[in-house]
Residue, then its C-alpha position, 0 to 999 in steps of 0.5 A: e296336624r302336628f306331632k309332639d316331636n315333629k315327626v314319627i317313624l311308622e312301621e309296617g303292620q302297626s296300628f295308627s289312628l287319625d282323630i279329628n278330635l285330638d289336639g292338633n299338637a298331640g300326635d305320637e307314634t300311634q295317633v295324630g289329629i287332623s283338620y279335615k273334619p269329614l274324613a270319618q264320613d268319607v272313608n269305609p273299612g278297607d279303603r286305602l289312605l295315602l299320606d305325604d304323596g303316597r310315602v306312607v300307606m295305610d288301610v282303614v280298619n274301622v271308624v269309631n265316632m270321629r276316629v279312623n283306625c288304620t293298619v300301616i301297609v307302607g311305613g316310613d317317616l311322617s312329619n307335620n302337616k302332610g296331606i291325605n289322599l283316598q286312593g281312587g278319590g272320593l274325599s268331599a273336601a271343598a275345593l275352596t277353603d276359607k283360607d283360599k277365599a282370603d287368599i283370593l282377596t289377597a291375590a286381587k289386592i296384589d294384582a296377581d296375573y294368575v291364581a291356582v285353584s287346588f283340588p277342583r272336582t267340577a267346573d263349579d269350583i272354577h266358577e266360584a273362584r272366578m266369581l270371587l276374583n271378579r267381585a274383588g276387581s281382579s281379572a287374574g287368570i285361573v289355573a285349575k290344578i288337576e289333583r283329584a281322580e274325580a276331576l278326570d270324569v269332567i275334565d273338558e268342563i274344568i278346562i273350558a272354565s279355566d284359563a290354564i290347567m296344571v298337571a299336578r302329578g303329586d296328588l293326582g298320581v297318588e289318587i289314580g296310581d303311578a302307572n296311570l299317570p303318564p297317559v293321563q298327563k299326555d291326554l290332559i295336555k292334548r285336551a287343554r291345547a285342543l280347547d285353547k288353554v294353557a297346560i302346565t306340567a309340575t311335580q318332581m321334574m328335577e327332584s334330585m336337584i334339591t340336593n344334587p347339581i346335575p339332574t338324573r337322566a330320567e329327569v332329563f327325559d321327563v322334561a323332554n317328554a313334557v315338551v314333546d307332549g306340547t305342554d306350555v309350561i314346565m314348573l319347578s317347586a321344591e327344587t327352587a323353593a328349598g333346594k341347594y341348586p335353584i339356578k342350576a335347576i333352571e339352567a338344566m330345564d332351559r337346556v333340555c327344552l331348547e334342545t328338544e324344541k330343535q327336533p323337527n317332530v316337535r316343531l310342526s303340528n296340524h292342530r285344527v287344520e280342518s276346523q271351522f271357526e266362529r270368530s274371524d280373529e281366530a281364523i286369522a290366527m290359524s291362517a297365520m300359523y298355516l303360513a308360518n308352517h308353509g312359508n319362509c317367515k322368520a317371525i309372527v307379530s300380533l298386535t293384541c289387546t287381550g292376548s287371544t290371538p297369540l294364544w290361538m296361534s300358540r296352540i299350533s307348533s311351528g318353531i317360529p316365534i310369536f311376538a305379542f305387541t300390546h299396550d296392556p301390561k296385564t296382557a303382556s304378563k298373561v302371554t308369558l305363559y303361552r308356548g312360543v309367545f314373547p310379549f312387547l309393550f308397545e304404545d301404538n301412536a303411529p299416524d299411519q300403517e307405514t310408520r307403525y310397521q317401521a316402529i315394529f321393525d326397529i324394535m325387533k331389529n334392536r332386539h336381534q329377532v329379525s334382519d332387513d329383508d326377512n319376511i314376517i307375518i303381522t296380524h292386527g285389527d282396525f287400530h281402534r283398540v276394539e277387543g276381539g277385532t283382529n281381522t288383518l294378516q299381512i306378510v311384510k318384508v323387514r326394512 
């Protein structure tokens, strides 16, 4: 909640209390009110609480009624409305608050492409969010923000239930400890890709560019390592929301990504090479990527209704761009998160395949993506707009 003077300075060794019953605007150097009512039931003497992403640390001394009395271990500035984490996890807060549920209705109303769910602990939290979206008439994808330590125990179930995961390194790093965060990030990205889901890496990627026009070398390496790990998306937050150099931060990220992806070890993978596939369209997608990796093809074109085929393709790194041609604007928006996939809105009114292919060639040549005599791969279904119907793969020469 809030402090009377908007912030306080806490000193190491001092006492400080978190009081559920204290007025929300009455905080001072000795106490502050909190809106999270179950805190007194969730903690025990000796537990460590981390406030403001771990910038302030305190140990629980005792709990008296609804008041959690603590000793400050790491002091510093503490301002209004900062978060509280229990080291090691264990807070019982519901993933979806009443405000979250209201926000889901707003997301449906504005036709959002994706909705992010904060602090999910199990797949049930994702299922609840999807149920609320469906009831509101929304087909938005769901991003699970992995922020709780206990989520890691059931991470595959959460990934399967979601459309994407976000490695939300702020709260997650606080709960599991900063030294554990790098291997966990790598594992989360690897698991998401193996389960055919999108991975987003976020938090403090270009933090210094909130106030500085160039990134630190450590930040450059952080972005590059996420790219090498296989992340689909890298995300800025305060750098663009409140920073002095939002455009420069985006440009710096763009430069690092482009240069990193030029490296041969980033461009090729053998993901699921020995797998069996239950669906023909998934087998077609994997076959296209095998050809792309081993043939002389300039681009891959996927005619798609739902975006599933380009998603499967994007799980394999090839260095060859994938172009998702679709008549559905929602699908075109959705696939922008898929690594290496570029959408084109395409109304397929062609009377025959030759005319259809020529229209594709013309669009791509006009965008300077291919030239005459380039080989490209095209995948499609039977042109009856039946979802899940990709069953054709061809290598064709641009003309």
